[in-house]
N, C-alpha and C positions, 0 to 999 in steps of 0.2 A: 504494500500500500504506500502511496505517496502522501506526504504531509506538506511539502513545500514546493512552490514554483517561483521562478524568477523570470521576469520579462523585462525588456528594454523598449521604451517608447521609440518609434521610428522618428528620425529627423527629416527635415525638409529635403535633405540631400538624398533621400531614398531613391529619387528619380535617377540618380547617377550610379545606382547599384549595379553590380555585375549581372549580366544577363545573356543567355543564349536563346531566350524564348521567342523573340521576334513578335512580341505582343504589344509593343508600344511602351511608353513611360507610365509608371504608376501615378495615379492622381493622389496627391498628398492628403487632401481633405477626406477622401474616401478611405484611404489607408488608415488614417487615425480612427475613423468610425469603426472600421473592421477590427482594428486592434482593441478597441474598447469592448466590442462584442466578444472578441476572443477571451479577454479577461473575465467577462461575465460568464462565459461558458466554463472556464476553469473554476470560477467561484462555486458553481453548482456541484462540482465534484468533491467539495469539502476541504480543499487545500488552503494553506496560507500563501498569499501572493505578495511578493516583493516587486515593486515597479521601479526600475532604474530610469534615470533621465536620458534624453536623446544624446547622441554623440555625433554632432553634425559633420565632424571631420572624417567620419567613417560611415559611408552610405549604407553599408550592409550590417551595421551593428545591431539592428533590431533582431537579426537572426542569431540570437545569443547562444543557441544550442551549440554552435561551432566554437564557442570560447572555452568550454570545459566539459569533461565527462564527470557527472555526479553519480557515484556508486553508493551502495549502502555503507561502505567502510572508509571511503576517501574521495576527495575531489582531485581531478587531474587537469590542470590548465593546459590547453592545447597550444599548438603552433600551426596556425592555418596555412594551408597550401597556397591560398591566394595572397600574393605579396601585399596587396592593398589592405588586407585584414590583419596582418601580423601584429600591429601595435594595439589592436582592440583589446587583446588579452592582458595588456599591461595597465588597463584602467584601474585606478585605485578602488572605485566602488565595486567592481567585480570581485577583487580579492577580499575586500572588507566584508562583502556579503557572504562569500564562501567561508570566511573565517568565523562568522557567526554560527555556522552550522557544522563545521568540520574541524576536528583536531588534527587531521592529516591532509595536507595539500601537497601534491607533487606537480611537476611541470615538465612538459616535453621540450627537449633541447635540440638545437641545430646539429646536424643537418636534417633531423627528423621533421616531417610535416604530418599533421593529422587534423582532420575536422570531424567532430563527433556526429555530424550528419552521416558519417560513414560507419557508425558504431551502433549495433543493435544489441540490447541487453535481453538475455533470456535467463532469468534467475541470476546466478552468479557466474554465468558464462557469457562472453561477449564476442559477437561476430564483427570483424573489422574489414571493411571493404578497401581494397587497394585501388585507388582511383587517381584522377588527375590532381586531387587535393591531398590525398593521403599516401605517403610513400612507405616502402618496406621498413626503413629505419624508424619512422614514426610509429608504425604498427608494432614493431618489436619493442620499442621503449614502452608503449602502452601496455603490452602484454606483460612486460617485466614488472611494471607497477601493479597490475592486477594480481599477478602471482605473489607479489610481496605481501598483499593483504588477503591471501587465501582464495582468490578468485581465479578465473582462467579466461583465455581468449584464443581465437584462431582467425586467420586471414581468409578473405574471400576474394578471388580474382574476378575483376569486372572490367567490361570493355565499353559499355554503352551509356550507363546512367551517370549523372553528375555525382550522386552520393548513393551509398548502399540503401539508405532509407527512402530514397526516391522510389525504390521498387519493391522493398520488402520490409514489413513491420509486424512485430509480435504483439498480439492482443491478450497475452496470458491465456490460461486454460488450454494450452497447446494449439491455439488458433493463430494462423499466420496469414496476413495479407501478402500476396505475392504477384508480381507482374514481370513482363518482359524477359530479360536474359536470365532471371533467377528461377523461372518456372521449372527448368530441367536440371537444376543443380541438385545432385543427389543428397547433399548434406541437409537439405530441407525436407526430405521425404518423410522424416519421422513426425512432422507436424501435420495437423489438419489444415491443408492449404485452401485458402479462399482466393481463387484466381481472379484477378481484376481484368475486365475486358479491355482490349486495346484502346477503345474510344474513351475510356475513363481512367487511363493510366495515372493521371495526376492524383486520383483518389487512393492510390496505394499508400500514400502518406497520411495515415490516420494516427491518432494517439489514444492509447489506453491510459485512463487515470481512475483508479478505484472503482473498477467495473462500469465506468462510463467509457464510451468511445466517442471521441469528437471526430467528425468526418467533414471534409470540405463540402460546402453547399454546391448543389448543381450536378451531383453524380448519383442519380437514383438507383442504378443497378447495384452499386457498391453499398449504398445505405441499406437497401433491402437485404442484400446478402448477409450483412452484419446483423441486422434485426432478426433475420430468420434463424440465426444461431440460438436466439432465445436466452442469451447469457449476459446481455449488456443493456444499459440505458444509452440510447444513441442521441447525440446532440449534433446539430449542423452548425457550421461556422463558415461564413464567406471569407475566403482568402484570395479573391480574384486579383486584387491589386498586388499582392505579394507574389503571385504566380508570374507576373510580368518580369520580376527580377529573380526568378528561379527559386522562390521561397515557398515552403509548405507549412502545414500545421506544426510539425515537430520542430522546425527550424526556429520558431518564435519563442521558445521557452526552454529553461532548464527545469527538470522535474526530478524530485528526489524525496 
Protein backbone atom coordinates (compact mmCIF):
# COMPACT_ATOMS: atom_id res chain seq x y z
CA UNK A 1 0.00 0.00 0.00
CA UNK A 2 1.16 3.54 -0.75
CA UNK A 3 0.87 6.31 1.82
CA UNK A 4 2.71 9.18 0.12
CA UNK A 5 2.80 10.84 -3.28
CA UNK A 6 5.00 13.72 -4.44
CA UNK A 7 4.10 15.84 -7.47
CA UNK A 8 5.62 18.96 -9.02
CA UNK A 9 3.48 21.67 -10.58
CA UNK A 10 4.33 22.20 -14.27
CA UNK A 11 5.97 25.45 -15.24
CA UNK A 12 5.03 27.65 -18.18
CA UNK A 13 8.14 26.25 -19.86
CA UNK A 14 6.30 22.90 -20.27
CA UNK A 15 5.72 23.85 -23.91
CA UNK A 16 9.48 23.45 -24.45
CA UNK A 17 9.59 19.94 -23.01
CA UNK A 18 11.19 17.03 -24.86
CA UNK A 19 8.82 15.41 -27.32
CA UNK A 20 8.69 12.95 -30.14
CA UNK A 21 4.89 12.90 -30.22
CA UNK A 22 4.26 15.40 -33.04
CA UNK A 23 1.01 16.48 -31.37
CA UNK A 24 1.76 20.18 -31.04
CA UNK A 25 2.68 22.24 -27.99
CA UNK A 26 0.81 21.72 -24.73
CA UNK A 27 -1.58 24.43 -23.61
CA UNK A 28 -0.32 25.64 -20.23
CA UNK A 29 -3.72 26.62 -18.83
CA UNK A 30 -5.19 23.24 -19.73
CA UNK A 31 -2.12 21.47 -18.36
CA UNK A 32 -2.54 23.17 -14.98
CA UNK A 33 -6.21 22.18 -14.85
CA UNK A 34 -5.34 18.59 -15.74
CA UNK A 35 -2.64 18.56 -13.06
CA UNK A 36 -5.17 19.70 -10.46
CA UNK A 37 -7.54 16.91 -11.50
CA UNK A 38 -4.63 14.48 -11.28
CA UNK A 39 -4.02 15.56 -7.68
CA UNK A 40 -7.74 15.18 -6.97
CA UNK A 41 -7.68 11.62 -8.31
CA UNK A 42 -4.66 10.80 -6.18
CA UNK A 43 -6.41 12.21 -3.11
CA UNK A 44 -9.25 9.72 -3.58
CA UNK A 45 -6.80 6.84 -3.11
CA UNK A 46 -6.07 7.91 0.48
CA UNK A 47 -2.46 9.07 0.12
CA UNK A 48 -0.76 12.12 1.58
CA UNK A 49 0.31 14.45 -1.21
CA UNK A 50 3.30 16.78 -1.27
CA UNK A 51 3.10 19.42 -4.00
CA UNK A 52 6.44 20.93 -5.05
CA UNK A 53 6.63 24.25 -6.92
CA UNK A 54 7.40 24.66 -10.62
CA UNK A 55 10.96 24.75 -11.92
CA UNK A 56 10.78 26.99 -14.96
CA UNK A 57 14.38 26.30 -15.95
CA UNK A 58 13.49 22.62 -16.46
CA UNK A 59 10.55 22.19 -18.86
CA UNK A 60 10.14 18.46 -18.07
CA UNK A 61 10.40 18.78 -14.29
CA UNK A 62 6.72 18.01 -13.67
CA UNK A 63 7.60 14.46 -14.75
CA UNK A 64 9.06 13.92 -11.30
CA UNK A 65 8.96 10.12 -11.47
CA UNK A 66 12.23 10.28 -13.41
CA UNK A 67 14.01 12.04 -10.54
CA UNK A 68 14.10 9.15 -8.06
CA UNK A 69 13.13 5.56 -7.42
CA UNK A 70 11.18 5.33 -4.16
CA UNK A 71 11.26 1.79 -2.77
CA UNK A 72 9.91 0.46 0.53
CA UNK A 73 13.44 0.55 2.01
CA UNK A 74 15.32 3.41 0.37
CA UNK A 75 15.15 6.20 -2.18
CA UNK A 76 17.59 6.29 -5.08
CA UNK A 77 18.10 9.60 -6.85
CA UNK A 78 18.46 9.07 -10.57
CA UNK A 79 20.74 10.48 -13.23
CA UNK A 80 18.47 11.19 -16.20
CA UNK A 81 19.57 10.12 -19.64
CA UNK A 82 18.25 13.33 -21.16
CA UNK A 83 21.04 15.91 -20.64
CA UNK A 84 18.54 18.76 -20.24
CA UNK A 85 17.10 16.98 -17.19
CA UNK A 86 20.32 16.12 -15.35
CA UNK A 87 20.25 19.06 -12.94
CA UNK A 88 16.60 18.51 -11.97
CA UNK A 89 17.65 15.87 -9.47
CA UNK A 90 19.87 18.38 -7.66
CA UNK A 91 16.92 20.53 -6.60
CA UNK A 92 17.03 21.07 -2.82
CA UNK A 93 13.29 20.60 -2.38
CA UNK A 94 13.44 17.11 -3.92
CA UNK A 95 16.14 15.92 -1.54
CA UNK A 96 14.51 17.63 1.43
CA UNK A 97 11.23 15.91 0.66
CA UNK A 98 12.86 12.50 0.34
CA UNK A 99 14.76 13.06 3.59
CA UNK A 100 11.45 13.58 5.38
CA UNK A 101 10.44 10.03 4.49
CA UNK A 102 13.68 8.03 4.10
CA UNK A 103 16.63 7.28 6.34
CA UNK A 104 18.53 5.84 3.38
CA UNK A 105 19.06 7.84 0.17
CA UNK A 106 21.42 6.69 -2.57
CA UNK A 107 22.38 8.32 -5.87
CA UNK A 108 23.27 7.12 -9.38
CA UNK A 109 26.68 8.36 -10.51
CA UNK A 110 28.21 9.08 -13.94
CA UNK A 111 28.61 7.48 -16.39
CA UNK A 112 25.41 5.70 -15.38
CA UNK A 113 22.11 7.08 -16.60
CA UNK A 114 18.70 5.89 -15.49
CA UNK A 115 15.19 7.28 -15.54
CA UNK A 116 12.67 5.52 -13.27
CA UNK A 117 10.10 5.64 -16.05
CA UNK A 118 12.15 2.61 -17.11
CA UNK A 119 11.64 0.83 -13.76
CA UNK A 120 8.64 -1.32 -12.86
CA UNK A 121 8.23 -2.54 -9.29
CA UNK A 122 6.71 -5.96 -8.65
CA UNK A 123 6.88 -6.53 -4.92
CA UNK A 124 10.57 -6.28 -4.05
CA UNK A 125 11.73 -7.12 -7.57
CA UNK A 126 12.34 -4.40 -10.14
CA UNK A 127 12.35 -4.70 -13.94
CA UNK A 128 14.66 -2.11 -15.52
CA UNK A 129 14.37 -1.26 -19.19
CA UNK A 130 17.55 -0.52 -21.15
CA UNK A 131 16.45 2.40 -23.28
CA UNK A 132 17.79 5.56 -24.87
CA UNK A 133 17.52 7.12 -21.39
CA UNK A 134 18.76 4.23 -19.21
CA UNK A 135 22.13 2.62 -19.89
CA UNK A 136 23.69 -0.60 -18.65
CA UNK A 137 25.90 1.18 -16.12
CA UNK A 138 22.93 3.00 -14.62
CA UNK A 139 20.92 -0.21 -14.42
CA UNK A 140 23.80 -2.06 -12.77
CA UNK A 141 24.21 0.69 -10.18
CA UNK A 142 20.47 0.59 -9.49
CA UNK A 143 20.46 -3.18 -9.06
CA UNK A 144 23.44 -2.87 -6.73
CA UNK A 145 21.55 -0.45 -4.51
CA UNK A 146 18.43 -2.64 -4.56
CA UNK A 147 20.46 -5.66 -3.50
CA UNK A 148 22.11 -3.63 -0.73
CA UNK A 149 18.67 -3.29 0.85
CA UNK A 150 17.52 -6.85 0.27
CA UNK A 151 15.64 -6.31 -2.98
CA UNK A 152 16.41 -7.46 -6.54
CA UNK A 153 16.35 -6.30 -10.13
CA UNK A 154 16.84 -7.42 -13.71
CA UNK A 155 17.24 -5.66 -17.02
CA UNK A 156 14.84 -5.75 -19.96
CA UNK A 157 16.18 -5.11 -23.46
CA UNK A 158 13.89 -2.80 -25.41
CA UNK A 159 14.02 -1.25 -28.86
CA UNK A 160 10.83 0.71 -29.53
CA UNK A 161 9.38 2.40 -26.45
CA UNK A 162 10.62 5.62 -24.84
CA UNK A 163 10.44 4.06 -21.36
CA UNK A 164 9.66 0.59 -20.05
CA UNK A 165 6.47 1.84 -18.42
CA UNK A 166 5.36 3.33 -21.70
CA UNK A 167 4.36 -0.21 -22.56
CA UNK A 168 4.12 -2.37 -19.42
CA UNK A 169 2.69 -1.61 -15.98
CA UNK A 170 1.98 -3.81 -12.96
CA UNK A 171 -1.41 -3.47 -11.27
CA UNK A 172 -0.73 -5.81 -8.34
CA UNK A 173 -2.72 -9.07 -7.89
CA UNK A 174 -0.54 -10.56 -10.66
CA UNK A 175 -2.22 -8.37 -13.30
CA UNK A 176 -0.05 -6.69 -15.92
CA UNK A 177 -0.98 -4.15 -18.57
CA UNK A 178 1.17 -4.87 -21.59
CA UNK A 179 1.54 -3.58 -25.14
CA UNK A 180 3.79 -3.44 -28.17
CA UNK A 181 7.22 -5.04 -28.02
CA UNK A 182 6.66 -6.50 -24.57
CA UNK A 183 3.74 -8.77 -25.47
CA UNK A 184 6.00 -11.62 -26.58
CA UNK A 185 8.65 -11.23 -23.87
CA UNK A 186 8.64 -14.60 -22.04
CA UNK A 187 9.67 -13.01 -18.71
CA UNK A 188 6.14 -11.61 -18.45
CA UNK A 189 4.35 -14.89 -19.16
CA UNK A 190 3.88 -15.61 -15.44
CA UNK A 191 1.53 -12.64 -15.13
CA UNK A 192 -2.12 -12.33 -16.08
CA UNK A 193 -1.51 -10.15 -19.13
CA UNK A 194 -4.08 -7.55 -20.15
CA UNK A 195 -3.04 -6.72 -23.69
CA UNK A 196 -3.61 -3.13 -24.72
CA UNK A 197 -4.89 -2.73 -28.28
CA UNK A 198 -2.60 -0.88 -30.64
CA UNK A 199 -5.01 2.03 -31.07
CA UNK A 200 -4.97 2.62 -27.29
CA UNK A 201 -1.25 2.11 -26.74
CA UNK A 202 -0.93 5.27 -24.63
CA UNK A 203 -3.28 3.73 -22.06
CA UNK A 204 -0.76 1.01 -21.16
CA UNK A 205 0.60 3.62 -18.75
CA UNK A 206 -1.90 3.39 -15.88
CA UNK A 207 -1.07 3.56 -12.18
CA UNK A 208 -2.18 1.34 -9.31
CA UNK A 209 -2.55 3.00 -5.91
CA UNK A 210 -4.20 1.15 -3.02
CA UNK A 211 -6.51 -0.89 -5.26
CA UNK A 212 -7.51 2.12 -7.30
CA UNK A 213 -6.31 2.21 -10.89
CA UNK A 214 -6.03 5.61 -12.53
CA UNK A 215 -6.38 5.38 -16.31
CA UNK A 216 -5.95 8.12 -18.91
CA UNK A 217 -9.22 9.55 -20.14
CA UNK A 218 -10.35 8.61 -23.63
CA UNK A 219 -9.35 4.94 -23.82
CA UNK A 220 -12.59 3.00 -23.28
CA UNK A 221 -11.30 -0.47 -24.22
CA UNK A 222 -8.52 -0.31 -21.67
CA UNK A 223 -10.80 1.13 -19.00
CA UNK A 224 -13.33 -1.66 -19.55
CA UNK A 225 -10.65 -4.38 -19.52
CA UNK A 226 -9.46 -3.18 -16.11
CA UNK A 227 -13.00 -2.81 -14.78
CA UNK A 228 -13.84 -6.34 -15.97
CA UNK A 229 -11.14 -7.73 -13.68
CA UNK A 230 -13.43 -6.81 -10.80
CA UNK A 231 -10.54 -6.04 -8.44
CA UNK A 232 -10.16 -2.27 -8.67
CA UNK A 233 -11.90 1.05 -8.37
CA UNK A 234 -11.14 2.78 -11.66
CA UNK A 235 -10.61 6.53 -11.97
CA UNK A 236 -10.15 8.42 -15.22
CA UNK A 237 -7.79 11.37 -15.56
CA UNK A 238 -7.19 13.51 -18.64
CA UNK A 239 -3.48 13.79 -19.45
CA UNK A 240 -3.84 14.85 -23.08
CA UNK A 241 -1.65 17.96 -22.64
CA UNK A 242 1.15 15.84 -21.14
CA UNK A 243 0.91 13.31 -23.94
CA UNK A 244 2.12 16.08 -26.25
CA UNK A 245 5.47 16.06 -24.41
CA UNK A 246 5.74 12.27 -24.08
CA UNK A 247 4.30 12.20 -20.55
CA UNK A 248 1.83 9.79 -18.97
CA UNK A 249 0.13 9.17 -15.66
CA UNK A 250 3.04 7.50 -13.91
CA UNK A 251 5.51 10.20 -15.01
CA UNK A 252 3.74 12.86 -12.97
CA UNK A 253 4.36 11.49 -9.47
CA UNK A 254 6.56 9.67 -7.01
CA UNK A 255 4.51 7.05 -5.14
CA UNK A 256 5.64 5.22 -2.02
